[in-house]
C-alpha positions as CSV (number, residue, x, y, z in Angstrom):
1,M,25.3,-18.1,-41.1
2,G,28.2,-16.3,-39.5
3,V,31.9,-16.4,-40.1
4,G,33.4,-19.5,-38.8
5,D,30.1,-21.3,-38.7
6,R,30.1,-24.7,-40.4
7,E,27.4,-25.9,-42.7
8,T,26.8,-29.5,-42.7
9,I,25.8,-30.7,-46.2
10,R,24.2,-34.1,-46.2
11,A,24.3,-36.1,-49.4
12,P,21.1,-37.6,-50.5
13,A,20.7,-41.1,-49.3
14,C,21.8,-43.7,-51.8
15,R,19.1,-46.0,-52.8
16,L,20.5,-49.4,-53.6
17,E,18.3,-51.8,-55.5
18,I,19.5,-55.3,-55.0
19,V,18.3,-57.7,-57.7
20,V,18.6,-61.3,-56.8
21,L,19.0,-63.4,-59.9
22,N,17.9,-67.0,-60.0
23,I,21.1,-68.3,-61.7
24,I,21.2,-71.9,-62.8
25,P,24.7,-73.2,-62.9
26,R,25.9,-74.2,-66.3
27,S,26.4,-77.9,-66.8
28,P,29.9,-79.2,-67.7
29,N,28.1,-81.1,-70.5
30,Q,28.3,-78.9,-73.5
31,L,25.0,-80.0,-75.0
32,L,23.1,-79.2,-71.8
33,A,25.0,-75.9,-71.4
34,S,24.0,-74.9,-74.9
35,L,20.3,-75.3,-74.2
36,P,18.1,-72.1,-73.8
37,P,17.0,-71.8,-70.1
38,T,13.4,-72.7,-71.0
39,D,14.5,-76.0,-72.6
40,F,17.0,-76.8,-69.9
41,E,14.2,-76.3,-67.3
42,L,12.2,-79.0,-68.9
43,I,14.7,-81.6,-67.8
44,R,16.8,-80.0,-65.1
45,P,14.6,-81.2,-62.1
46,H,14.8,-84.8,-63.4
47,L,18.6,-85.0,-63.9
48,R,20.7,-86.9,-61.4
49,S,24.5,-87.5,-61.3
50,I,26.2,-90.9,-61.3
51,K,29.7,-92.1,-61.5
52,L,31.1,-93.6,-64.7
53,T,33.3,-96.5,-63.7
54,H,35.9,-97.9,-66.1
55,Q,34.7,-100.8,-68.2
56,T,31.1,-100.7,-66.9
57,V,28.7,-101.8,-69.6
58,L,25.8,-99.3,-69.6
59,V,23.7,-101.2,-72.0
60,R,24.1,-104.1,-74.5
61,A,22.9,-104.1,-78.1
62,G,19.3,-105.0,-78.4
63,E,18.5,-104.2,-74.8
64,R,15.9,-101.5,-73.9
65,L,17.6,-98.3,-72.8
66,P,16.3,-97.1,-69.4
67,H,18.4,-93.9,-69.2
68,I,20.0,-91.1,-71.3
69,Y,23.6,-90.2,-70.4
70,F,25.0,-86.7,-70.6
71,P,28.8,-87.2,-69.7
72,L,30.3,-84.5,-67.5
73,A,33.7,-86.1,-67.5
74,G,35.0,-89.3,-68.9
75,I,34.2,-91.2,-72.2
76,I,31.5,-93.6,-73.3
77,S,32.5,-96.0,-76.1
78,L,29.9,-97.4,-78.5
79,V,31.0,-100.9,-79.5
80,T,29.9,-103.4,-82.0
81,R,30.5,-107.1,-81.3
82,L,31.6,-109.2,-84.2
83,T,30.7,-112.9,-84.7
84,E,34.1,-113.9,-83.5
85,G,33.6,-112.0,-80.3
86,E,36.0,-109.1,-81.3
87,A,34.9,-105.7,-80.2
88,V,35.0,-102.8,-82.7
89,E,34.6,-99.3,-81.5
90,A,32.0,-97.3,-83.6
91,A,32.1,-94.0,-81.8
92,M,33.1,-92.2,-78.6
93,I,30.9,-89.8,-76.5
94,G,32.4,-87.2,-74.2
95,R,31.1,-84.2,-72.4
96,D,30.2,-82.5,-75.7
97,S,27.3,-84.8,-76.5
98,V,24.7,-87.4,-75.3
99,F,24.3,-91.1,-75.4
100,G,20.9,-92.7,-76.0
101,A,18.9,-89.8,-77.4
102,S,17.9,-91.3,-80.8
103,A,17.3,-94.7,-79.3
104,S,14.9,-93.3,-76.7
105,L,13.0,-91.3,-79.3
106,D,12.7,-94.3,-81.6
107,G,11.6,-97.3,-79.6
108,G,14.2,-97.2,-76.8
109,I,16.3,-100.1,-78.1
110,A,20.1,-99.8,-78.0
111,L,21.8,-100.4,-81.3
112,N,25.3,-100.7,-79.8
113,E,26.9,-101.9,-76.6
114,A,27.9,-98.9,-74.5
115,I,31.0,-99.2,-72.3
116,V,32.7,-96.7,-70.0
117,Q,36.2,-96.3,-71.5
118,L,37.4,-93.4,-69.3
119,P,36.0,-93.0,-65.8
120,G,34.1,-89.8,-64.8
121,T,30.6,-88.7,-64.1
122,A,27.4,-88.1,-66.0
123,S,24.0,-86.6,-65.7
124,V,21.3,-89.2,-66.4
125,L,17.7,-88.8,-67.4
126,D,14.9,-91.3,-67.6
127,V,13.8,-92.0,-71.2
128,A,10.2,-91.0,-70.4
129,Q,11.4,-87.5,-69.3
130,L,13.5,-87.0,-72.4
131,R,10.5,-88.0,-74.6
132,K,8.3,-85.6,-72.8
133,A,10.7,-82.7,-73.1
134,A,11.3,-83.4,-76.8
135,A,7.5,-83.4,-77.4
136,Q,7.2,-80.0,-75.6
137,S,10.1,-78.3,-77.4
138,G,10.8,-78.5,-81.1
139,P,14.3,-76.7,-80.7
140,F,15.3,-79.3,-78.0
141,R,14.3,-82.2,-80.3
142,A,16.3,-80.6,-83.2
143,T,19.3,-80.3,-80.9
144,L,19.2,-84.0,-80.1
145,I,18.9,-84.9,-83.8
146,R,21.9,-82.7,-84.7
147,H,24.0,-84.5,-82.1
148,E,22.9,-87.9,-83.3
149,Q,23.8,-86.9,-86.8
150,A,27.3,-85.9,-85.7
151,L,27.6,-89.2,-83.9
152,L,26.6,-91.1,-87.1
153,A,29.3,-89.1,-89.0
154,Q,31.8,-90.1,-86.3
155,A,30.8,-93.8,-86.6
156,L,31.2,-93.7,-90.4
157,Q,34.6,-92.1,-90.0
158,S,35.6,-94.7,-87.4
159,A,34.5,-97.5,-89.7
160,A,36.6,-96.1,-92.6
161,C,39.6,-95.8,-90.3
162,N,39.2,-99.3,-88.9
163,A,39.1,-100.6,-92.5
164,A,42.0,-98.6,-93.7
165,H,44.4,-98.8,-90.8
166,P,45.7,-101.7,-88.7
167,V,45.6,-101.3,-84.9
168,E,49.1,-99.9,-84.5
169,A,48.4,-97.2,-87.1
170,R,45.2,-96.2,-85.2
171,L,47.2,-96.0,-81.9
172,W,49.6,-93.5,-83.6
173,L,46.6,-91.5,-84.8
174,A,45.1,-91.6,-81.3
175,L,48.2,-90.1,-79.7
176,Q,47.8,-87.1,-82.0
177,D,45.2,-86.1,-79.3
178,V,47.9,-86.0,-76.6
179,E,49.6,-82.6,-76.4
180,D,52.8,-81.6,-74.6
181,P,51.4,-79.6,-71.5
182,E,54.0,-76.9,-72.1
183,I,53.6,-76.5,-75.9
184,P,50.3,-77.1,-77.7
185,V,51.8,-79.7,-80.0
186,S,51.1,-83.4,-79.9
187,V,53.6,-85.8,-78.4
188,V,53.8,-87.5,-81.9
189,G,54.6,-84.1,-83.5
190,M,57.3,-83.4,-81.0
191,G,58.9,-86.8,-81.7
192,L,58.5,-88.1,-78.2
193,I,57.1,-91.4,-79.2
194,V,59.9,-93.7,-80.2
195,S,58.0,-96.9,-80.9
196,I,54.6,-98.6,-80.5
197,A,54.0,-102.3,-80.4
198,Y,50.6,-103.9,-80.0
199,L,50.2,-107.4,-78.6
200,P,46.8,-108.7,-79.8
201,T,46.6,-111.8,-77.6
202,Q,47.2,-109.7,-74.5
203,R,45.4,-106.6,-75.8
204,T,48.4,-104.7,-74.6
205,V,50.4,-101.7,-75.9
206,D,54.2,-101.5,-75.4
207,L,55.3,-98.0,-75.9
208,E,58.8,-96.4,-75.9
209,L,58.8,-92.8,-74.9
210,T,61.5,-90.2,-74.7
211,Y,61.7,-86.6,-73.5
212,T,63.4,-83.4,-74.6
213,S,65.5,-83.5,-71.4
214,M,66.0,-85.7,-68.4
215,G,64.8,-82.9,-66.2
216,C,61.4,-82.5,-68.1
217,P,58.9,-81.5,-65.4
218,A,56.0,-82.9,-67.3
219,M,57.1,-86.5,-67.5
220,E,54.3,-88.0,-65.3
221,Y,51.6,-85.8,-66.8
222,I,52.5,-86.9,-70.3
223,Q,52.6,-90.6,-69.4
224,D,49.2,-90.4,-67.7
225,D,47.7,-88.6,-70.7
226,I,49.2,-91.2,-73.1
227,R,47.9,-94.1,-71.0
228,D,44.4,-92.6,-70.6
229,R,44.1,-92.0,-74.3
230,L,45.3,-95.4,-75.4
231,L,43.0,-97.1,-72.9
232,A,40.1,-95.4,-74.5
233,E,40.7,-97.5,-77.6
234,P,38.5,-100.6,-77.8
235,D,41.4,-103.0,-78.6
236,V,43.5,-101.9,-75.5
237,D,43.3,-103.2,-72.0
238,D,46.8,-102.4,-70.8
239,V,49.5,-99.9,-71.6
240,R,53.2,-100.4,-70.7
241,I,55.4,-97.4,-71.1
242,E,59.2,-97.5,-71.1
243,V,61.2,-94.2,-71.0
244,V,64.3,-94.5,-73.2
245,W,67.2,-92.1,-73.8
246,D,68.7,-93.7,-76.8
247,P,68.3,-92.3,-79.3
248,V,68.8,-88.9,-77.7
249,W,66.0,-86.4,-78.5
250,T,67.0,-83.6,-80.8
251,R,65.1,-80.9,-82.6
252,G,65.4,-83.0,-85.7
253,R,62.7,-85.3,-84.3
254,I,60.1,-82.6,-84.5
255,R,57.8,-83.3,-87.5
256,E,57.3,-80.6,-90.1
257,D,53.6,-80.1,-89.3
258,A,54.5,-79.6,-85.7
259,R,57.2,-77.0,-86.7
260,A,54.6,-75.1,-88.7
261,R,52.3,-75.1,-85.7
262,M,55.0,-73.9,-83.4
263,R,56.0,-71.1,-85.8
264,S,52.4,-69.9,-86.0
265,L,52.5,-69.6,-82.2
266,G,55.8,-67.6,-82.3
267,I,57.9,-70.5,-81.0
268,V,61.2,-71.1,-82.6
269,A,61.6,-74.8,-83.5
């Protein structure tokens, strides 16, 4: 090759191997998402989605259970009816668990009335398909049993709570689940709840609420979360919220446990 001639160097052709994975989307239901792929495949072709409509009765105590419910969003409440007609909530099932598994494996008769407390969606499965999958997979059957044991523990805790606390006390406890959207501390801990009154004949909660400032951007979000959480209680059909500015909110309204939580997050309270 003479001076000035150019040598063209060709890089070896790149060999790209494209691997197409058959990826199955993870379910929003945490029980289904936790299953190994082989176990999930036992039931996946038979799952179908439905809407969970507020106050819909999915099954009554003593009735045969036709379907198993895996909530994707919303809450199913398990209720026991007393002789006087009063309803007592035994447990709540959200997207972390399943309703109807033990009943389907043991005769298919519902022990509690199941009512939709918060609307959402669910994956449902025929009882026969669940039984077949449980018979084919010991680990799947063990997962169902663990969730039923957790549900029993919740029911026992609920019974103790109902016996020890009147309705208003339980409403205060329920609001511990509602956090300020800007600070991960409950609205109770922040001192935003001024008062709660329960009207048993109307099954209505009258609640006085305040904010840290009149310009709080999260007002509507907090009220929606409070209303949704209280409506999930079996004794509550309506929630009336009044925003009050007297007394004026100050840092002195923050509870000590909330202050400790804020300090652990590096927030000066």
